[in-house]
VEXVO-542480 format. One line per field, with one value per residue (C-alpha): x, y, z; residue number from 1. Coordinates in nm, 2 decimals. Layout:
BEGIN
X: c(X, ...)
Y: c(Y, ...)
Z: c(Z, ...)
resi: c(NUM, ...)
END
This chain:
BEGIN
X: c(-9.83, -10.10, -10.34, -10.65, -10.97, -10.97, -11.26, -11.31, -11.49, -11.47, -11.39, -11.75, -11.92, -12.00, -12.12, -12.00, -11.64, -11.34, -11.39, -11.75, -11.62, -11.36, -11.63, -11.82, -11.51, -11.47, -11.82, -11.80, -11.99, -11.71, -11.41, -11.18, -11.36, -11.10, -10.72, -10.68, -10.87, -10.86, -10.94, -11.04, -10.86, -11.12, -10.94, -10.69, -10.71, -10.90, -11.16, -11.32, -11.41, -11.47, -11.10, -10.92, -10.83, -10.57, -10.46, -10.22, -10.19, -10.26, -10.56, -10.90, -10.97, -11.35, -11.33, -11.02, -10.75, -10.42, -10.61, -10.86, -10.57, -10.43, -10.77, -10.75, -10.39, -10.50, -10.75, -10.47, -10.58, -10.33, -10.41, -10.42, -10.40, -10.42, -10.13, -10.27, -9.97, -10.08, -10.23, -10.27, -10.54, -10.54, -10.57, -10.24, -9.97, -9.76, -10.02, -10.13, -9.77, -9.78, -10.10, -9.94, -9.59, -9.62, -9.28, -9.10, -9.26, -9.02, -9.31, -9.35, -9.27, -9.40, -9.71, -9.72, -9.73, -9.92, -9.75, -9.40, -9.48, -9.60, -9.35, -9.25, -9.54, -9.84, -9.99, -10.07, -10.44, -10.60, -10.70, -10.33, -10.28, -10.10, -10.31, -10.11, -10.05, -10.30, -10.03, -9.96, -10.32, -10.39, -10.21, -10.36, -10.63, -10.84, -11.08, -11.31, -11.42, -11.17, -10.81, -10.73, -10.62, -10.71, -10.63, -10.47, -10.42, -10.07, -10.01, -9.89, -10.23, -10.10, -10.32, -10.11, -10.26, -10.18, -10.25, -10.56, -10.67, -10.96, -11.20, -11.19, -11.41, -11.37, -11.55, -11.57, -11.63, -11.91, -11.81, -12.04, -12.07, -11.80, -11.55, -11.60, -11.57, -11.24, -11.10, -11.21, -11.28, -11.65, -11.93, -12.17, -12.47, -12.27, -12.09, -12.42, -12.57, -12.26, -12.25, -12.61, -12.53, -12.21, -12.39, -12.66, -12.41, -12.20, -12.51, -12.60, -12.26, -12.11, -11.75, -11.63, -11.52, -11.87, -12.04, -12.14, -12.07, -12.07, -12.37, -12.20, -11.83, -11.58, -11.38, -11.07, -11.29, -11.46, -11.12, -11.01, -11.33, -11.28, -10.92, -11.04, -11.30, -11.05, -10.82, -11.09, -11.11, -11.09, -11.03, -11.09, -10.93, -10.68, -10.36, -10.13, -9.78, -9.47, -9.29, -8.97, -8.94, -8.70, -8.94, -9.21, -8.99, -8.90, -9.28, -9.33, -9.07, -9.25, -9.59, -9.47, -9.31, -9.65, -9.85, -9.60, -9.64, -10.02, -9.97, -10.00, -9.89, -10.02, -10.02, -10.25, -10.12, -10.42, -10.41, -10.04, -10.09, -10.13, -9.80, -9.57, -9.63, -9.41, -9.50, -9.61, -9.66, -9.95, -10.04, -10.16, -9.94, -9.65, -9.39, -9.12, -9.14, -9.44, -9.25, -8.94, -9.15, -9.30, -8.96, -8.83, -9.14, -9.10, -8.74, -8.88, -9.16, -8.93, -8.71, -9.01, -9.15, -9.45, -9.62, -9.74, -10.07, -10.08, -10.44, -10.51, -10.83, -10.75, -10.90, -10.79, -10.67, -10.41, -10.23, -10.15, -10.24, -9.98, -9.71, -9.76, -9.73, -9.43, -9.26, -9.33, -9.63, -9.96, -10.25, -10.60, -10.84, -11.09, -11.20, -11.36, -11.67, -11.80, -11.69, -11.89, -12.21, -12.17, -12.13, -12.42, -12.66, -12.55, -12.52, -12.19, -11.86, -11.64, -11.48, -11.45, -11.27, -11.05, -10.94, -10.89, -10.66, -10.46, -10.41, -10.28, -10.06, -9.91, -9.88, -10.04, -10.07, -10.39, -10.63, -10.98, -11.32, -11.70, -11.81, -11.61, -11.63, -11.64, -11.86, -11.86, -11.58, -11.68, -11.41, -11.16, -11.36, -11.29, -11.10, -11.18, -11.56, -11.74, -11.89, -12.25, -12.22, -12.07, -12.36, -12.61, -12.46, -12.47, -12.83, -12.93, -12.77, -12.93, -13.27, -13.22, -13.16, -12.79, -12.64, -12.39, -12.07, -11.93, -11.61, -11.67, -12.04, -11.99, -12.22, -11.97, -11.70, -11.84, -11.63, -11.82, -12.17, -12.27, -12.48, -12.44, -12.33, -12.64, -12.87, -12.67, -12.75, -13.12, -13.11, -13.10, -12.95, -12.85, -12.66, -12.49, -12.37, -12.25, -12.06, -11.89, -11.80, -11.65, -11.46, -11.31, -11.19, -11.04, -10.66, -10.57, -10.64, -11.02, -11.14, -11.50, -11.69, -11.88, -12.21, -12.19, -12.13, -12.45, -12.66, -12.69, -12.94, -12.91, -12.94, -13.12, -13.21, -12.83, -12.78, -13.04, -12.87, -12.52, -12.53, -12.30, -12.11, -12.41, -12.40, -12.12, -12.34, -12.56, -12.31, -12.18, -12.46, -12.33, -12.48, -12.58, -12.51, -12.87, -12.88, -12.58, -12.71, -13.03, -12.85, -12.62, -12.92, -12.98, -12.88, -12.70, -12.48, -12.41, -12.33, -12.08, -11.91, -11.89, -11.72, -11.48, -11.37, -11.31, -11.12, -10.89, -10.83, -10.77, -10.40, -10.48, -10.53, -10.16, -10.05, -9.80, -10.06, -10.17, -10.49, -10.69, -11.00, -11.26, -11.55, -11.74, -12.02, -12.06, -12.26, -12.08, -11.73, -11.51, -11.21, -10.97, -10.67, -10.42, -10.13, -9.98, -10.27, -10.48, -10.76, -11.03, -11.29, -11.58, -11.83, -12.09, -12.39, -12.47, -12.80, -12.94, -12.71, -12.64, -12.28, -12.09, -11.77, -11.54, -11.22, -10.97, -10.94, -10.73, -11.03, -11.16, -11.34, -11.56, -11.87, -12.11, -12.39, -12.64, -12.89)
Y: c(-3.96, -3.95, -3.65, -3.86, -3.87, -4.04, -4.24, -4.19, -4.45, -4.68, -5.05, -5.14, -4.84, -5.01, -5.36, -5.44, -5.54, -5.43, -5.73, -5.62, -5.26, -5.39, -5.57, -5.24, -5.07, -5.36, -5.30, -5.14, -4.84, -4.74, -4.85, -4.55, -4.32, -4.35, -4.38, -4.36, -4.47, -4.30, -4.59, -4.48, -4.64, -4.89, -5.11, -5.15, -5.31, -5.04, -4.98, -4.63, -4.34, -4.57, -4.64, -4.33, -4.51, -4.76, -5.07, -5.17, -5.12, -5.48, -5.53, -5.57, -5.94, -5.88, -5.62, -5.66, -5.89, -5.86, -6.01, -5.72, -5.48, -5.68, -5.64, -5.26, -5.25, -5.46, -5.18, -4.93, -4.78, -4.67, -4.60, -4.31, -4.43, -4.26, -4.24, -4.12, -3.94, -3.80, -4.10, -4.48, -4.69, -4.79, -5.14, -5.11, -5.36, -5.07, -4.93, -5.27, -5.34, -5.03, -5.15, -5.49, -5.38, -5.02, -4.86, -5.17, -5.14, -5.03, -4.82, -4.63, -4.30, -4.40, -4.21, -3.88, -3.91, -3.59, -3.54, -3.58, -3.34, -3.07, -3.12, -2.78, -2.61, -2.70, -2.80, -3.16, -3.22, -3.47, -3.68, -3.74, -3.52, -3.19, -2.89, -2.67, -2.31, -2.07, -1.90, -2.23, -2.32, -1.98, -2.11, -2.45, -2.58, -2.87, -3.07, -3.15, -2.99, -3.03, -3.15, -3.41, -3.69, -4.05, -4.18, -4.52, -4.78, -4.93, -5.28, -5.14, -4.96, -4.61, -4.38, -4.23, -3.97, -3.99, -3.73, -3.81, -3.54, -3.72, -4.00, -4.20, -4.45, -4.62, -4.94, -5.17, -5.54, -5.63, -5.94, -6.22, -6.39, -6.64, -6.37, -6.20, -6.53, -6.61, -6.25, -6.16, -6.50, -6.40, -6.64, -6.69, -6.50, -6.18, -6.22, -6.25, -5.94, -5.74, -5.86, -5.73, -5.40, -5.35, -5.43, -5.18, -4.91, -4.96, -4.96, -4.62, -4.48, -4.48, -4.55, -4.80, -4.52, -4.38, -4.70, -4.77, -5.12, -5.04, -5.25, -5.57, -5.51, -5.37, -5.07, -5.28, -5.53, -5.24, -5.10, -5.44, -5.47, -5.13, -5.22, -5.54, -5.36, -5.10, -5.38, -5.48, -5.14, -5.14, -4.85, -4.74, -4.42, -4.25, -4.19, -3.92, -4.03, -3.88, -3.73, -3.71, -4.09, -4.26, -4.56, -4.35, -4.26, -4.63, -4.70, -4.43, -4.60, -4.93, -4.78, -4.61, -4.94, -5.12, -4.85, -4.87, -5.25, -5.21, -5.00, -4.65, -4.36, -4.08, -4.09, -3.85, -3.73, -3.72, -3.48, -3.40, -3.05, -3.19, -3.39, -3.11, -3.03, -2.81, -2.67, -2.31, -2.33, -2.41, -2.78, -2.73, -2.63, -2.54, -2.35, -2.42, -2.77, -2.88, -2.81, -2.99, -3.30, -3.28, -3.24, -3.54, -3.74, -3.62, -3.75, -4.09, -4.08, -3.97, -4.27, -4.49, -4.30, -4.18, -3.84, -3.68, -3.50, -3.32, -3.26, -2.94, -2.74, -2.38, -2.05, -1.92, -1.60, -1.80, -1.90, -2.26, -2.38, -2.14, -2.24, -2.60, -2.53, -2.31, -2.59, -2.83, -3.02, -3.10, -2.91, -3.05, -2.80, -2.77, -2.43, -2.57, -2.74, -2.42, -2.20, -2.41, -2.41, -2.03, -1.97, -2.19, -2.05, -1.69, -1.73, -1.55, -1.71, -1.42, -1.60, -1.93, -1.76, -1.57, -1.90, -2.07, -1.79, -1.80, -2.18, -2.11, -1.80, -1.95, -2.30, -2.46, -2.84, -2.97, -3.26, -3.11, -3.25, -3.18, -3.42, -3.65, -3.87, -3.56, -3.26, -2.97, -2.74, -2.38, -2.28, -2.28, -2.02, -1.74, -1.47, -1.59, -1.55, -1.27, -1.37, -1.30, -1.53, -1.81, -1.78, -1.77, -2.10, -2.26, -2.16, -2.29, -2.63, -2.65, -2.57, -2.87, -3.11, -3.06, -3.06, -2.81, -2.89, -2.61, -2.61, -2.69, -2.64, -2.26, -2.12, -1.85, -2.10, -2.29, -2.57, -2.78, -2.86, -3.23, -3.32, -3.50, -3.27, -3.36, -3.26, -2.95, -2.84, -2.90, -3.24, -3.06, -3.28, -2.98, -2.81, -3.13, -3.20, -2.85, -2.86, -3.18, -3.03, -2.72, -2.94, -3.14, -2.83, -2.67, -2.71, -3.02, -3.39, -3.44, -3.66, -3.81, -3.92, -4.23, -4.11, -3.79, -4.01, -4.20, -3.90, -3.99, -3.80, -3.71, -4.02, -3.89, -4.24, -4.32, -3.99, -4.11, -4.45, -4.29, -4.15, -3.87, -3.87, -3.95, -3.62, -3.77, -4.06, -3.84, -3.88, -4.23, -4.45, -4.79, -4.89, -5.24, -5.39, -5.36, -4.99, -4.92, -5.11, -4.91, -4.58, -4.65, -4.60, -4.24, -3.97, -3.78, -4.08, -4.17, -3.81, -3.77, -4.09, -3.96, -3.64, -3.83, -4.06, -3.75, -3.58, -3.88, -3.93, -3.56, -3.48, -3.10, -3.15, -3.20, -3.00, -2.82, -2.72, -2.36, -2.28, -1.97, -1.84, -1.59, -1.43, -1.19, -1.15, -1.26, -1.56, -1.66, -1.82, -2.03, -2.26, -2.36, -2.60, -2.60, -2.83, -2.81, -2.87, -3.04, -2.84, -2.87, -2.60, -2.55, -2.27, -2.22, -1.99, -2.00, -1.82, -2.10, -2.38, -2.45, -2.55, -2.69, -2.90, -2.97, -3.18, -3.34, -3.71, -3.97, -4.10, -3.75, -3.46, -3.51, -3.29, -3.25, -3.00, -2.93, -2.68)
Z: c(1.24, 0.97, 0.94, 0.87, 1.07, 1.41, 1.56, 1.94, 2.15, 2.45, 2.36, 2.45, 2.28, 1.95, 2.00, 2.35, 2.29, 2.08, 1.86, 1.78, 1.72, 1.48, 1.30, 1.25, 1.11, 0.87, 0.72, 0.37, 0.49, 0.72, 0.53, 0.45, 0.70, 0.97, 0.98, 1.35, 1.66, 2.00, 2.22, 2.57, 2.87, 2.98, 2.73, 3.01, 3.35, 3.54, 3.81, 3.86, 3.62, 3.32, 3.26, 3.40, 3.72, 3.59, 3.78, 3.51, 3.13, 3.06, 2.83, 2.99, 2.90, 2.90, 2.64, 2.42, 2.29, 2.09, 1.80, 1.81, 1.78, 1.49, 1.31, 1.35, 1.21, 0.91, 0.83, 0.82, 1.16, 1.41, 1.78, 2.01, 2.37, 2.71, 2.96, 3.29, 3.41, 3.75, 3.92, 3.96, 4.12, 4.48, 4.34, 4.15, 4.26, 4.38, 4.62, 4.73, 4.83, 5.05, 5.22, 5.28, 5.39, 5.51, 5.56, 5.43, 5.09, 4.81, 4.68, 5.01, 4.83, 4.48, 4.58, 4.77, 5.15, 5.24, 5.57, 5.43, 5.15, 5.38, 5.66, 5.79, 5.62, 5.84, 6.17, 6.27, 6.32, 6.57, 6.27, 6.19, 5.88, 5.84, 5.78, 5.54, 5.61, 5.46, 5.26, 5.09, 5.02, 4.84, 4.53, 4.53, 4.29, 4.42, 4.21, 4.50, 4.84, 5.13, 5.12, 4.86, 5.09, 5.15, 5.50, 5.46, 5.74, 5.76, 5.89, 6.23, 6.27, 6.18, 5.96, 5.68, 5.45, 5.08, 4.81, 4.62, 4.37, 4.20, 4.30, 4.62, 4.80, 5.13, 5.22, 5.52, 5.49, 5.73, 5.94, 6.03, 6.37, 6.29, 6.18, 6.52, 6.71, 6.55, 6.57, 6.93, 7.10, 7.16, 7.23, 6.94, 7.08, 7.15, 6.81, 6.63, 6.80, 6.72, 6.36, 6.31, 6.47, 6.27, 5.95, 6.02, 6.12, 5.80, 5.59, 5.74, 5.66, 6.01, 6.07, 6.34, 6.56, 6.56, 6.67, 7.04, 7.17, 7.54, 7.63, 7.49, 7.53, 7.78, 7.67, 7.57, 7.39, 7.20, 7.10, 6.98, 6.77, 6.61, 6.53, 6.37, 6.17, 6.05, 5.94, 5.70, 5.54, 5.16, 4.92, 4.57, 4.43, 4.20, 4.40, 4.29, 4.18, 4.33, 4.03, 4.24, 4.27, 4.03, 4.05, 3.90, 3.60, 3.55, 3.56, 3.29, 3.07, 3.10, 3.02, 2.70, 2.59, 2.65, 2.46, 2.17, 2.15, 2.12, 1.81, 1.95, 1.73, 1.96, 2.34, 2.52, 2.85, 3.08, 3.38, 3.32, 3.46, 3.81, 3.82, 3.95, 4.32, 4.53, 4.88, 4.86, 4.48, 4.25, 4.21, 3.85, 3.56, 3.78, 3.58, 3.48, 3.64, 3.43, 3.11, 3.24, 3.30, 2.95, 2.79, 2.98, 2.86, 2.51, 2.49, 2.61, 2.35, 2.07, 2.14, 2.07, 1.77, 1.97, 1.94, 2.27, 2.31, 2.64, 2.76, 2.95, 3.00, 3.06, 2.95, 2.61, 2.79, 2.99, 2.67, 2.77, 2.42, 2.27, 2.51, 2.43, 2.05, 2.10, 2.28, 1.99, 2.13, 1.97, 2.12, 2.20, 2.04, 2.31, 2.16, 1.84, 1.99, 2.15, 1.86, 1.61, 1.83, 1.88, 1.51, 1.41, 1.67, 1.63, 1.25, 1.29, 1.22, 1.34, 1.63, 1.45, 1.16, 1.40, 1.56, 1.22, 1.11, 1.44, 1.39, 1.04, 1.12, 1.44, 1.28, 1.58, 1.54, 1.68, 1.73, 1.70, 1.79, 1.83, 2.11, 2.33, 2.63, 2.85, 2.82, 2.57, 2.70, 2.80, 3.05, 2.76, 2.56, 2.82, 2.65, 2.30, 2.29, 2.48, 2.81, 2.70, 2.40, 2.61, 2.86, 2.57, 2.44, 2.78, 2.83, 2.49, 2.54, 2.89, 2.73, 2.50, 2.79, 2.86, 3.21, 3.35, 3.53, 3.74, 3.94, 4.30, 4.24, 4.20, 3.94, 3.84, 3.76, 3.47, 3.33, 3.08, 2.96, 2.92, 2.62, 2.29, 2.02, 1.82, 2.10, 2.18, 1.82, 1.87, 1.70, 1.37, 1.09, 0.88, 1.17, 1.26, 0.91, 0.86, 1.20, 1.08, 0.74, 0.92, 1.16, 0.87, 0.70, 1.01, 1.06, 1.27, 1.29, 1.32, 1.61, 1.58, 1.88, 1.78, 1.92, 1.71, 1.40, 1.48, 1.57, 1.93, 2.15, 2.52, 2.74, 3.05, 3.17, 3.19, 3.39, 3.64, 3.67, 3.70, 4.05, 4.15, 3.82, 3.62, 3.42, 3.21, 3.10, 2.89, 2.61, 2.65, 2.53, 2.42, 2.08, 1.99, 1.65, 1.56, 1.65, 1.44, 1.14, 1.16, 1.19, 0.90, 0.68, 0.81, 0.56, 0.83, 0.91, 0.55, 0.46, 0.75, 0.64, 0.28, 0.40, 0.62, 0.34, 0.11, 0.39, 0.43, 0.05, -0.05, -0.06, -0.02, 0.36, 0.41, 0.72, 0.49, 0.24, 0.20, 0.40, 0.33, 0.50, 0.36, 0.54, 0.31, 0.57, 0.93, 0.83, 0.52, 0.50, 0.29, 0.38, 0.10, 0.12, -0.17, -0.22, -0.57, -0.81, -0.54, -0.39, -0.13, -0.09, 0.16, 0.11, 0.38, 0.46, 0.83, 0.77, 0.56, 0.67, 0.31, 0.22, -0.07, -0.08, -0.37, -0.32, -0.56, -0.50, -0.68, -0.86, -0.96, -0.81, -0.50, -0.49, -0.20, -0.14, 0.13, -0.02)
resi: c(1, 2, 3, 4, 5, 6, 7, 8, 9, 10, 11, 12, 13, 14, 15, 16, 17, 18, 19, 20, 21, 22, 23, 24, 25, 26, 27, 28, 29, 30, 31, 32, 33, 34, 35, 36, 37, 38, 39, 40, 41, 42, 43, 44, 45, 46, 47, 48, 49, 50, 51, 52, 53, 54, 55, 56, 57, 58, 59, 60, 61, 62, 63, 64, 65, 66, 67, 68, 69, 70, 71, 72, 73, 74, 75, 76, 77, 78, 79, 80, 81, 82, 83, 84, 85, 86, 87, 88, 89, 90, 91, 92, 93, 94, 95, 96, 97, 98, 99, 100, 101, 102, 103, 104, 105, 106, 107, 108, 109, 110, 111, 112, 113, 114, 115, 116, 117, 118, 119, 120, 121, 122, 123, 124, 125, 126, 127, 128, 129, 130, 131, 132, 133, 134, 135, 136, 137, 138, 139, 140, 141, 142, 143, 144, 145, 146, 147, 148, 149, 150, 151, 152, 153, 154, 155, 156, 157, 158, 159, 160, 161, 162, 163, 164, 165, 166, 167, 168, 169, 170, 171, 172, 173, 174, 175, 176, 177, 178, 179, 180, 181, 182, 183, 184, 185, 186, 187, 188, 189, 190, 191, 192, 193, 194, 195, 196, 197, 198, 199, 200, 201, 202, 203, 204, 205, 206, 207, 208, 209, 210, 211, 212, 213, 214, 215, 216, 217, 218, 219, 220, 221, 222, 223, 224, 225, 226, 227, 228, 229, 230, 231, 232, 233, 234, 235, 236, 237, 238, 239, 240, 241, 242, 243, 244, 245, 246, 247, 248, 249, 250, 251, 252, 253, 254, 255, 256, 257, 258, 259, 260, 261, 262, 263, 264, 265, 266, 267, 268, 269, 270, 271, 272, 273, 274, 275, 276, 277, 278, 279, 280, 281, 282, 283, 284, 285, 286, 287, 288, 289, 290, 291, 292, 293, 294, 295, 296, 297, 298, 299, 300, 301, 302, 303, 304, 305, 306, 307, 308, 309, 310, 311, 312, 313, 314, 315, 316, 317, 318, 319, 320, 321, 322, 323, 324, 325, 326, 327, 328, 329, 330, 331, 332, 333, 334, 335, 336, 337, 338, 339, 340, 341, 342, 343, 344, 345, 346, 347, 348, 349, 350, 351, 352, 353, 354, 355, 356, 357, 358, 359, 360, 361, 362, 363, 364, 365, 366, 367, 368, 369, 370, 371, 372, 373, 374, 375, 376, 377, 378, 379, 380, 381, 382, 383, 384, 385, 386, 387, 388, 389, 390, 391, 392, 393, 394, 395, 396, 397, 398, 399, 400, 401, 402, 403, 404, 405, 406, 407, 408, 409, 410, 411, 412, 413, 414, 415, 416, 417, 418, 419, 420, 421, 422, 423, 424, 425, 426, 427, 428, 429, 430, 431, 432, 433, 434, 435, 436, 437, 438, 439, 440, 441, 442, 443, 444, 445, 446, 447, 448, 449, 450, 451, 452, 453, 454, 455, 456, 457, 458, 459, 460, 461, 462, 463, 464, 465, 466, 467, 468, 469, 470, 471, 472, 473, 474, 475, 476, 477, 478, 479, 480, 481, 482, 483, 484, 485, 486, 487, 488, 489, 490, 491, 492, 493, 494, 495, 496, 497, 498, 499, 500, 501, 502, 503, 504, 505, 506, 507, 508, 509, 510, 511, 512, 513, 514, 515, 516, 517, 518, 519, 520, 521, 522, 523, 524, 525, 526, 527, 528, 529, 530, 531, 532, 533, 534, 535, 536, 537, 538, 539, 540, 541, 542, 543, 544, 545, 546, 547, 548, 549, 550, 551, 552, 553, 554, 555, 556, 557, 558, 559, 560, 561, 562, 563)
END
């Protein structure tokens, strides 16, 4: 795996398709700036959550082709791709087979049947799902209110609950008069009246069981109608996989083969912490089972020459990042985005320097970042940065148009703040450029969100259009070719690209190089990388935002200064 800078974008983020995006990377202004590309999973066949609800890992024909991937490889760019370990879409062939065949499906236990999972540990409810004992629920961590289940109708009419940690949506197709005539043998007049009433009820969010048909139908006819309407139920959602199923592990093997064939060097394991589920135990980062799963996956990845990057958000004080490193995995540095904002706004690099030294001393391999497709992490900082400084950072970002994401809506359980990194820094060019320089000198492989590169501002109009999950759209604005061409003339964009090219070309940034950190005052610091006679040096003053970079490149010294 190379240690060069990595672009991060959706396939349609820069021009509308991966082909257009490849064209941007082929421009002379961007050549040499990136050696890897973290391509988000809407490049695959997906439905919800902008790619994180995978139907299959085939390419999305509207956005990408094998030829586009060939163009990236021709630029010397390898890929980082997502493997959504915990779940698969309702629309996947596996789940659709269950809906079609019920108990006869070979995939019956490919996903987690809630009632089978909790058998012997709960009480059956009138709705047809087991309510787990309170002693079991105390250890559980749910990502949404209520129990994480989706009630699924089997072909024989039974309602079967399946485990559904993340998104779900249930829809009913509204029948017309002719549908009702064919299904129930009704006369046209009655069927037409019923079709109108059903349509109004569904539009108002009522379920068939809540609709009254007594003035038009007998009780048996009404029951037949409700059964017919339920047979037309459709679902969207991300259904949790049953890690105990041998078929799931066969599926994992096939996915890794597919990602390798696309040119992946790094595979990010999304939501891996939810994979292990055991009655009476936690359902997030179960130990030691989670590590057993990761070890098994690593053996599969090693056989294919792939590097795994497990993704986990957890407070610094929990030490999950350290356990990952000790077990030989790369770590996603979710601490750096907040540490840099804290340092720049407080004009004090104490906690940033402390983290840089820990990375060096413990030899923790990381991928680091500023912004990303999600928010700016703040939960992760607990135990690393004092609570009052975390809250001050949150308040400042919110005052600049950011949006808060709390766990379960509880204000005392903050999770992340949604904003572009540029807007989080007050749309200050000098702060943004210094943040980028500091990132590039931190240990780890630097990841660059495309919108940060192009100085993107908070997109509040996209938030308004986005509905319930609209807060995430604040930092996902798709750029047109004209917008990118215009922004490539901005000094902030040109200077970031210059620093990125130098970072990629300088041999001193080798992971085995000597890394030293100096902090003569709270607001002044220097980072130095040394490999043989090759040196890279960054000296920065957070009080004035001035910094100076010197790096040895094959063609001679690289010098950069912000005065």
